[in-house]
N, C-alpha and C positions, 0 to 999 in steps of 0.2 A: 258280571256279578260283583257288586261292591263288597269289599272285605271290611267287616266292622273293626273298629279300633278299640284298644283298651284305653283306660283313663289316662295312662302316661304317654299316649301317642304312638305306641308300638303296635304292630299288627297282632291280631288275635292268634294265639297259639295255646289251646287248651286241650286237656285230655279228660275223658270220662272213664272211670274204672268200671269194667263190665263183668267182673268175676275172676276167679282163679284160673290159672292154666291147668291143663290136664295133669301135669306132674305135681301141681301144688306149690311150685317154687316161684312163680311169677303171677302176673295179672294180665288178663285180656283187657285191651283198651280200645277206645274209639277216640280219635284225635282230629280236631278241627284246626286247620291253619291254611293260610294263603289261599283262601277261597276253595279249599277242598276238604274232603272227609276221608280219613284213612283208618283202617283197622290194623291191629298189631298186638304184640306182647311186650311187656316190660318185665325185666328181671333185675334183681339186685346185683351190684358188683360184688365179686368175691375175690379176696386176695389170693394170688397164685393161679387164678383161672384166666385164660385169654379172653379178650373182648370178642364179641361176635364179629364176623366179617360183614361190614356194612351196617349202618345204623347210627345211633347217637347216644351219648351219655348225657342224661338230663337230670335236672333237679326240679322237683315239683313243689309248688306253693299252693296250699288249700285256699279255696274261695269261700268267703263267709256265707254267701247266699245259697250255695249248693254243696252239700257235704261230700259228694262223690266227684266233684269237678275241680280240677287243678290247673293253675297256670304253669306252662312249661318254660323252663329256662335251659337252653341247650348249652352244655358245658364243653362238649367235644364231639366232633363228627368223626365217626370211624369209617375210613375209606374201605371199600371192598377191593381186595386184591384180584378178584376175578372179573372185574368190570371190563377190562381191556383185552380179555382173552388170555391164553396161556403165556404168550410172550410179553405181557404187559410189564412196564417198568414204572417205578416211582419217579418223582421229579429229580431225585438224587442220581438216577441212572441205574440204580440197583434193582434186581428183580423184586417183586412184591413178597412180603413175608409169608411164610407158610407155617402150618401148625406142626413144625418139626424143631428139634433142637438145633442150635447153631453148629455149623461144621467148622471145626478149628483145625487149620492145617498151615500154620505159620512156619517159617524156617526154624525159629527157636523151638517150637513144639516138636518138629521132626528131629532136630539135633538132640533134644533131650530124650526122645524116644530111643534113638540109636545108642546114646550113652547108656541107657538103662537096659535095653533088651538086645543090643547088638544091631549090626547093619541088617537091612532087609535082604533075605535070600530069595532069588528068583526061582520059580518052579520051571522045570523043563517039560 
């Protein structure tokens, strides 16, 4: 199947808005790209909220000829931390990020804790 090209020579990547999501915070979409059709949801970015695991951050440009059809510009690809299984590692060698706060346990942190609260007492 030949992939139609846009006027600027890039591959076709468009999205059709198909209605609101069940919670009303996003939109259900139908996306055509690279010779395939996909369904999904789009949600706005919110400050302080984590990005979903897996997916893309996109910018949409409306098309003049169709009011509900938009050209898609991918700004960032969000990698899924679960793709390689539980023992997956990022290219940096670190385990994938989880939806938990960072665990801080540097030597300076422990020293400060002991100065403030005293040395740790072991339970028998």
